[in-house]
mmCIF file of the C-alpha atoms, coordinates in Angstrom:
data_MODEL
# 
_entry.id   MODEL 
# 
loop_
_atom_site.group_PDB 
_atom_site.id 
_atom_site.type_symbol 
_atom_site.label_atom_id 
_atom_site.label_alt_id 
_atom_site.label_comp_id 
_atom_site.label_asym_id 
_atom_site.label_entity_id 
_atom_site.label_seq_id 
_atom_site.pdbx_PDB_ins_code 
_atom_site.Cartn_x 
_atom_site.Cartn_y 
_atom_site.Cartn_z 
_atom_site.occupancy 
_atom_site.B_iso_or_equiv 
_atom_site.pdbx_formal_charge 
_atom_site.auth_seq_id 
_atom_site.auth_comp_id 
_atom_site.auth_asym_id 
_atom_site.auth_atom_id 
_atom_site.pdbx_PDB_model_num 
ATOM 1  C CA . MET A 1 1  ? 109.471 13.565 -37.021 1.00 0.00 ? 1  MET A CA 1 
ATOM 2  C CA . ARG A 1 2  ? 106.244 15.491 -36.378 1.00 0.00 ? 2  ARG A CA 1 
ATOM 3  C CA . LYS A 1 3  ? 107.601 18.724 -37.888 1.00 0.00 ? 3  LYS A CA 1 
ATOM 4  C CA . GLN A 1 4  ? 108.584 16.870 -41.057 1.00 0.00 ? 4  GLN A CA 1 
ATOM 5  C CA . SER A 1 5  ? 105.082 15.417 -41.350 1.00 0.00 ? 5  SER A CA 1 
ATOM 6  C CA . VAL A 1 6  ? 103.500 18.861 -41.031 1.00 0.00 ? 6  VAL A CA 1 
ATOM 7  C CA . THR A 1 7  ? 105.910 20.253 -43.615 1.00 0.00 ? 7  THR A CA 1 
ATOM 8  C CA . SER A 1 8  ? 105.176 17.419 -46.037 1.00 0.00 ? 8  SER A CA 1 
ATOM 9  C CA . ILE A 1 9  ? 101.414 17.756 -45.646 1.00 0.00 ? 9  ILE A CA 1 
ATOM 10 C CA . GLY A 1 10 ? 101.624 21.553 -45.969 1.00 0.00 ? 10 GLY A CA 1 
ATOM 11 C CA . ALA A 1 11 ? 103.663 21.295 -49.168 1.00 0.00 ? 11 ALA A CA 1 
ATOM 12 C CA . THR A 1 12 ? 101.162 18.843 -50.629 1.00 0.00 ? 12 THR A CA 1 
ATOM 13 C CA . LEU A 1 13 ? 98.217  21.091 -49.774 1.00 0.00 ? 13 LEU A CA 1 
ATOM 14 C CA . LEU A 1 14 ? 99.912  24.155 -51.269 1.00 0.00 ? 14 LEU A CA 1 
ATOM 15 C CA . ALA A 1 15 ? 100.746 22.225 -54.445 1.00 0.00 ? 15 ALA A CA 1 
ATOM 16 C CA . PHE A 1 16 ? 97.105  21.146 -54.711 1.00 0.00 ? 16 PHE A CA 1 
ATOM 17 C CA . ALA A 1 17 ? 95.872  24.710 -54.186 1.00 0.00 ? 17 ALA A CA 1 
ATOM 18 C CA . ALA A 1 18 ? 98.276  26.014 -56.838 1.00 0.00 ? 18 ALA A CA 1 
ATOM 19 C CA . SER A 1 19 ? 97.073  23.425 -59.334 1.00 0.00 ? 19 SER A CA 1 
ATOM 20 C CA . GLN A 1 20 ? 93.481  24.553 -58.928 1.00 0.00 ? 20 GLN A CA 1 
ATOM 21 C CA . HIS A 1 21 ? 94.221  27.707 -60.929 1.00 0.00 ? 21 HIS A CA 1 
ATOM 22 C CA . HIS A 1 22 ? 94.731  25.563 -64.014 1.00 0.00 ? 22 HIS A CA 1 
ATOM 23 C CA . THR A 1 23 ? 91.776  23.338 -63.146 1.00 0.00 ? 23 THR A CA 1 
ATOM 24 C CA . LEU A 1 24 ? 89.502  26.376 -63.057 1.00 0.00 ? 24 LEU A CA 1 
ATOM 25 C CA . HIS A 1 25 ? 90.625  27.552 -66.498 1.00 0.00 ? 25 HIS A CA 1 
ATOM 26 C CA . THR A 1 26 ? 90.376  24.024 -67.918 1.00 0.00 ? 26 THR A CA 1 
ATOM 27 C CA . ALA A 1 27 ? 86.818  23.731 -66.588 1.00 0.00 ? 27 ALA A CA 1 
ATOM 28 C CA . LEU A 1 28 ? 85.909  27.048 -68.218 1.00 0.00 ? 28 LEU A CA 1 
ATOM 29 C CA . ILE A 1 29 ? 87.282  25.848 -71.547 1.00 0.00 ? 29 ILE A CA 1 
ATOM 30 C CA . ALA A 1 30 ? 85.463  22.516 -71.207 1.00 0.00 ? 30 ALA A CA 1 
ATOM 31 C CA . LEU A 1 31 ? 82.207  24.366 -70.574 1.00 0.00 ? 31 LEU A CA 1 
ATOM 32 C CA . GLY A 1 32 ? 82.723  26.454 -73.693 1.00 0.00 ? 32 GLY A CA 1 
ATOM 33 C CA . LEU A 1 33 ? 83.668  29.566 -71.773 1.00 0.00 ? 33 LEU A CA 1 
ATOM 34 C CA . GLY A 1 34 ? 87.318  29.699 -72.826 1.00 0.00 ? 34 GLY A CA 1 
ATOM 35 C CA . GLY A 1 35 ? 87.283  33.323 -73.910 1.00 0.00 ? 35 GLY A CA 1 
ATOM 36 C CA . SER A 1 36 ? 85.399  34.476 -70.863 1.00 0.00 ? 36 SER A CA 1 
ATOM 37 C CA . GLY A 1 37 ? 87.973  33.455 -68.281 1.00 0.00 ? 37 GLY A CA 1 
ATOM 38 C CA . MET A 1 38 ? 88.819  37.031 -67.356 1.00 0.00 ? 38 MET A CA 1 
ATOM 39 C CA . THR A 1 39 ? 85.135  37.975 -67.325 1.00 0.00 ? 39 THR A CA 1 
ATOM 40 C CA . PHE A 1 40 ? 84.618  35.155 -64.856 1.00 0.00 ? 40 PHE A CA 1 
ATOM 41 C CA . MET A 1 41 ? 87.487  36.439 -62.724 1.00 0.00 ? 41 MET A CA 1 
ATOM 42 C CA . ARG A 1 42 ? 86.015  39.939 -62.761 1.00 0.00 ? 42 ARG A CA 1 
ATOM 43 C CA . THR A 1 43 ? 82.549  38.601 -61.935 1.00 0.00 ? 43 THR A CA 1 
ATOM 44 C CA . PHE A 1 44 ? 83.860  36.574 -58.989 1.00 0.00 ? 44 PHE A CA 1 
ATOM 45 C CA . PRO A 1 45 ? 86.775  38.624 -57.619 1.00 0.00 ? 45 PRO A CA 1 
ATOM 46 C CA . GLY A 1 46 ? 86.997  36.469 -54.497 1.00 0.00 ? 46 GLY A CA 1 
ATOM 47 C CA . ILE A 1 47 ? 88.459  33.614 -56.544 1.00 0.00 ? 47 ILE A CA 1 
ATOM 48 C CA . ARG A 1 48 ? 91.117  35.878 -58.048 1.00 0.00 ? 48 ARG A CA 1 
ATOM 49 C CA . ARG A 1 49 ? 91.960  37.357 -54.660 1.00 0.00 ? 49 ARG A CA 1 
ATOM 50 C CA . GLY A 1 50 ? 92.253  33.862 -53.221 1.00 0.00 ? 50 GLY A CA 1 
ATOM 51 C CA . MET A 1 51 ? 94.693  32.900 -55.979 1.00 0.00 ? 51 MET A CA 1 
ATOM 52 C CA . LEU A 1 52 ? 96.752  36.033 -55.361 1.00 0.00 ? 52 LEU A CA 1 
ATOM 53 C CA . LEU A 1 53 ? 96.816  35.387 -51.604 1.00 0.00 ? 53 LEU A CA 1 
ATOM 54 C CA . THR A 1 54 ? 97.838  31.776 -52.159 1.00 0.00 ? 54 THR A CA 1 
ATOM 55 C CA . SER A 1 55 ? 100.705 32.934 -54.382 1.00 0.00 ? 55 SER A CA 1 
ATOM 56 C CA . ILE A 1 56 ? 101.844 35.394 -51.716 1.00 0.00 ? 56 ILE A CA 1 
ATOM 57 C CA . ALA A 1 57 ? 101.635 32.666 -49.054 1.00 0.00 ? 57 ALA A CA 1 
ATOM 58 C CA . VAL A 1 58 ? 103.769 30.311 -51.143 1.00 0.00 ? 58 VAL A CA 1 
ATOM 59 C CA . VAL A 1 59 ? 106.368 33.049 -51.695 1.00 0.00 ? 59 VAL A CA 1 
ATOM 60 C CA . ALA A 1 60 ? 106.430 33.761 -47.950 1.00 0.00 ? 60 ALA A CA 1 
ATOM 61 C CA . VAL A 1 61 ? 106.901 30.085 -47.054 1.00 0.00 ? 61 VAL A CA 1 
ATOM 62 C CA . ASN A 1 62 ? 109.651 29.674 -49.649 1.00 0.00 ? 62 ASN A CA 1 
ATOM 63 C CA . LEU A 1 63 ? 111.506 32.797 -48.560 1.00 0.00 ? 63 LEU A CA 1 
ATOM 64 C CA . ARG A 1 64 ? 111.184 31.741 -44.926 1.00 0.00 ? 64 ARG A CA 1 
ATOM 65 C CA . SER A 1 65 ? 112.920 28.463 -45.709 1.00 0.00 ? 65 SER A CA 1 
ATOM 66 C CA . VAL A 1 66 ? 115.667 30.356 -47.553 1.00 0.00 ? 66 VAL A CA 1 
ATOM 67 C CA . LEU A 1 67 ? 116.180 32.718 -44.620 1.00 0.00 ? 67 LEU A CA 1 
ATOM 68 C CA . ARG A 1 68 ? 116.399 29.812 -42.190 1.00 0.00 ? 68 ARG A CA 1 
ATOM 69 C CA . GLY A 1 69 ? 119.238 28.328 -44.212 1.00 0.00 ? 69 GLY A CA 1 
ATOM 70 C CA . GLN A 1 70 ? 117.440 25.058 -44.872 1.00 0.00 ? 70 GLN A CA 1 
ATOM 71 C CA . SER A 1 71 ? 118.366 24.930 -48.547 1.00 0.00 ? 71 SER A CA 1 
ATOM 72 C CA . THR A 1 72 ? 121.407 24.647 -50.760 1.00 0.00 ? 72 THR A CA 1 
ATOM 73 C CA . SER A 1 73 ? 122.782 27.671 -52.564 1.00 0.00 ? 73 SER A CA 1 
ATOM 74 C CA . ALA A 1 74 ? 121.291 26.475 -55.869 1.00 0.00 ? 74 ALA A CA 1 
ATOM 75 C CA . MET A 1 75 ? 117.873 26.177 -54.242 1.00 0.00 ? 75 MET A CA 1 
ATOM 76 C CA . ARG A 1 76 ? 118.275 29.666 -52.792 1.00 0.00 ? 76 ARG A CA 1 
ATOM 77 C CA . VAL A 1 77 ? 118.954 31.140 -56.224 1.00 0.00 ? 77 VAL A CA 1 
ATOM 78 C CA . VAL A 1 78 ? 115.970 29.350 -57.787 1.00 0.00 ? 78 VAL A CA 1 
ATOM 79 C CA . THR A 1 79 ? 113.635 30.191 -54.880 1.00 0.00 ? 79 THR A CA 1 
ATOM 80 C CA . ILE A 1 80 ? 114.586 33.859 -54.833 1.00 0.00 ? 80 ILE A CA 1 
ATOM 81 C CA . GLY A 1 81 ? 114.338 34.081 -58.625 1.00 0.00 ? 81 GLY A CA 1 
ATOM 82 C CA . PHE A 1 82 ? 110.884 32.558 -58.773 1.00 0.00 ? 82 PHE A CA 1 
ATOM 83 C CA . SER A 1 83 ? 109.754 34.577 -55.766 1.00 0.00 ? 83 SER A CA 1 
ATOM 84 C CA . VAL A 1 84 ? 110.756 37.802 -57.514 1.00 0.00 ? 84 VAL A CA 1 
ATOM 85 C CA . LEU A 1 85 ? 109.019 36.634 -60.701 1.00 0.00 ? 85 LEU A CA 1 
ATOM 86 C CA . THR A 1 86 ? 105.847 35.723 -58.790 1.00 0.00 ? 86 THR A CA 1 
ATOM 87 C CA . LEU A 1 87 ? 105.763 39.062 -56.978 1.00 0.00 ? 87 LEU A CA 1 
ATOM 88 C CA . ALA A 1 88 ? 106.284 40.888 -60.290 1.00 0.00 ? 88 ALA A CA 1 
ATOM 89 C CA . ILE A 1 89 ? 103.367 39.006 -61.856 1.00 0.00 ? 89 ILE A CA 1 
ATOM 90 C CA . ILE A 1 90 ? 101.187 39.795 -58.835 1.00 0.00 ? 90 ILE A CA 1 
ATOM 91 C CA . ALA A 1 91 ? 102.120 43.483 -59.114 1.00 0.00 ? 91 ALA A CA 1 
ATOM 92 C CA . TRP A 1 92 ? 101.330 43.447 -62.840 1.00 0.00 ? 92 TRP A CA 1 
ATOM 93 C CA . SER A 1 93 ? 97.990  41.768 -62.176 1.00 0.00 ? 93 SER A CA 1 
ATOM 94 C CA . LEU A 1 94 ? 97.065  44.305 -59.523 1.00 0.00 ? 94 LEU A CA 1 
ATOM 95 C CA . ARG A 1 95 ? 98.030  47.221 -61.794 1.00 0.00 ? 95 ARG A CA 1 
ATOM 96 C CA . ARG A 1 96 ? 96.182  45.765 -64.778 1.00 0.00 ? 96 ARG A CA 1 
ATOM 97 C CA . PHE A 1 97 ? 93.001  44.487 -63.121 1.00 0.00 ? 97 PHE A CA 1 
ATOM 98 C CA . GLY A 1 98 ? 92.950  46.136 -59.699 1.00 0.00 ? 98 GLY A CA 1 
ATOM 99 C CA . LEU A 1 99 ? 92.204  44.379 -56.452 1.00 0.00 ? 99 LEU A CA 1 
# 
């Protein structure tokens, strides 16, 4: 029972952290800084790095659950597909904007 509670709380916290990416951009638009989102990310690279690290952490947790065999075959396909897509976007971001 305890392990399930930790897993549920961890999933909720990761979902909240992932949603903050959109909250940040929405706040920039609300403040009239819609076009300067990337300037903001370049000015404060720690925020961008944090988002990239969070994405990598989510991929790692998802792939760990796939490797443990805790998911159906359909979930494995979706998880692996989105993990590959996420890693490709991270690679593109690093090539385009650097670390």
